[in-house]
N, C-alpha and C positions, 0 to 999 in steps of 0.2 A: 291555775285554771286549765282544765283538760281541753286539748285540741281535737279530741276524737269526736267525729260526727256520727251519731247513732243512726242506723238505717230505719226508715219508716215504711219501707216496702221491700218486696223480694229483690235480692241482688241477682242480676243476670249471671248465668253460669259462664265461667271463663273459657271452658273448652267442652266439646262433646266427645272427643276421642280419648282413649286411654294414654296417659303420659308414661305409665309404667305397666307393661303387659308381660304376663308369664304365659308361655305356651309349653306344654309338656306332652309327651307321647311315648309310645313304644319305639324301640329302635327301628330304623330304616323305613319310617313312614314318609319322610320327605321334608322334615322341618327346615333343614339347611337350604334345600332347593327352593322352597317357598319363600324364605327370607331373602334369597338372592334376587327374587323378582320384585322386591319392594324397592321403589325408586329412592336413590340417595341414602341407602342404608349401608353402613359399615358393619361387617361381620367381624367380631373379635373371636377368632377361631382358637379355642383352647384345647381341642383334642383332635386336630387335623381332620375334622369332618367335612371340610370344604375342598379337599384335594381334587375331587372330581366334578366340581361345580364352578362355573364361570360366575364371579361375584366381585363386588367391592369388598376386599377382605384383607386382614392382617392376622398373622399368628402370634400368639404369646404363650410363653411357658412358665411365667412367674408373675407375681404381683408387680415386681419391679419393672418388667417389660410392659405391663399394662400402663403403669405410670409414665413410662417413656413414650408410649404411643399417645397417651393423653396429653403430654406436653407438646408433642408434634401437632396434635389436633388444635390445641389452644393457639399455638404459634401460627397456624394456618387460618385462624379466625373462626374455628368451629364450623366447618363447611357441611357437616352431615345433619340431616333431619332426624335420622334414626341411627341408633347403635344397638346391635344385637349381640348378646353374649352367648356363645355357643360352646359349652353349655354351663348353666349355673351349677350343675352337678360336678363338673370338672373344676369350676372356680372354687367350690368348697374344699376339694382336695388340695388345690393349689395354695389355699389360704392357711393350710397347716403350718407351712414354713414361716409364713408371715406371723402366725400366732406364736411360734417359737421365738421369733425375733422380738415380738412385743413382750413376751414373758422374760426374756433375757435382759430387757432394759429395766426391769423392776428389781428392787432390793432382794426379793425372794428368789429371783432368777439368776442372780450373779454366779451361783455355783452350778448352773444347769449343765455345763459341759464338764465332763470328767477330765481331770488333769493327771499327769504322770506323778510318780512318787516324789520327784524333785520339784513339783509345782509348775512345771512348764507344760505347754500345749503343743502337740504335734499336729499341724494343720492337715497332714495326710491321714490322720487316724482319729479324727474327732468322734467322740462317742457321747450320746445323750444319756443321762442318768437313767431315764425311764424308757428309753427307746423311742418315745414319741411324746409330744406335749399333751396329747389326749390321754396319756396314761398317768398324768399327775394325780396324786391322791385326792379323793373326794370330788372328782370330776372338775377340778379347777381349770384344766386345759380347755374344756369346752366353752368356758366363758371367754377365754382369749380368742378361740376360733370364731365365736359369734361376733366379737368386736372386729376381728380382722375382715370377715366377709361383709359385714354391714358397712364398715368404712370403705371397703373397696367398691361396693355397689354404689354408695353415696357419691364417691368420686366419679364413677362412670356417668352417673346421672347429671353431673355438671358439664358434660362434654357434648350433649345433644338435647334437643327439646323432648325427644321421646326415646325410651329405652325398652328393649324387648329381651327378656331372659328366657332362653330355651332350656328345657330340662327333660330328664328321663323319668320314666314311671318307676315307682316303687310299689311292689305288691305287699299288701298287708292283710291281716285277717280281722274281720269284724263279726260281731255276733248279731244274728238276726233270727227272730222267732225260735230261739233255743238252739240254733245251729250256727255254723261259721261259713262266711262267704268271702271271696277275695275282693279286696278294695284297691283301686288304683289311685295313687297319690303321687305328689311331687317328691322325687328322690333327693331329699335333704334331711339332715339330722334334726330330730325333735324340735327344740326351741328355735333353731335357725329357720326351719320351714315356716313356723308360725310368724316369726318376725318378718321374713322376706315376703310372705304372702300378705300380711296385714299392710305392708307398705306398697302393695300393688293395686292398681285400679281395676284390673281384670285378670282372671286366671282361666285359661281355656285348655281343654283337652283335645288334641288333634288325632283324628283317626281316619282310616281309609274305608270308603264304601263304594265298591265297584270302581268306576273311573274318576271318583270324586274324593277330595280330601275335605273333611268336615271339621270345623273348629266349634266345639260345643262349650257353652257357658252354663249349661244346665247341671245343677248338682243332683246326683242320683245316689242310690245306695252303694254303687260300685265305683264311683268317681266323684272327686271333690273339685268343683269349679265355682265360678261366680263372677259378677261384674257390677261395677258402680254405674258406668254409662248406660243410659236407658235403652239405647239401640242394640246393646249387646246382652242385656240382662235376660237370662233364661232363654237364650236364643241358640239355634244351630246355624252356623254360617258356612255356606259352601265356599271354601277358600280357594279351591282350584278344581279344574275339571279337564279331562282329556277327551277331545272329540276328534277321532281319526288321528291325524298327525298334529293337530293343533292343541297346544297346552296353554291354558289361560288361567290367570289368578285374579282374585277379586278382593284385593286389599282395601279397595274403596268402601267395602261393606264394614270394615273394622275402623278405618280412619276416614271419618266422614267430614272432617274440617281441617 
C-alpha cells in the first residue's frame, strides 16, 4: 500500500529567493565589490579578483583546494548563508585537470601519460599524449569536463543554503533580420553553459549606468537572462548606487526572504 499522500490543493512555495543565482558581466563592472557587501557571504576567489576588496573570502587554485575549504566549512557547522564562486569561468578552466584525473581513472585512460622507452615515468617530465584532455578524439574530453564542473558545483551547493556563480561575458554573433549583431552570453563552453544555466534559478546580467549598477533579468536580443522567482522575472534591479561619498547596495531586492 502506497504511503504517498496526493495533494488536493496548491502546495505553498518553499522559498521566494533564488537558491542558485548566476551573475555575469563585462570585466571591471564591480561584481566582486557587490558580493562583498552581501552579509554572511563567503567568496571563493578563483582568480585573485578580491585582492583589493574587503570581504569574507578564501582563495583556491584547484578543485582539491575547493574540497579542502568545503571540509573546513562542514567541520565549522556550515556557518555561511551564501557562497559566491568568483568566477565560474575560472572554475571551468580549473576543472580541466580534474577532468584529466577522472579520465585517467578509467580503463581507456590508463595509458594517458606517456612513458619512457623502458616503461618508467619521470615525474619531472610528465607529458600528456594529446597535450590536453579536451584534445581527445571525437570530443570525448568535453564529457569529462562537463562531469567535473557539474560535480564540483553540486559539491559547493551542499556547503550553504544559497550559491552565487559569478561569470564573465562571452561575445557571440547572432543573425537578426538578415544581418549579424553581437550577443552577450555567459562565458562557458557549449553544453556546460546549458547545463549550469538550467540548474540555476535566476541568471542576471550586471551593467553600470551612471552611478548605479543594475542587475537585469530581462532577456533581449543582445543578452540572455531570466528568472524563476516572480519578483525577479523580467525585472531590472538597481543593485547598488553611489550618492556623493555614500555607496549602498540593495541585495534585499534579490533575496526577499
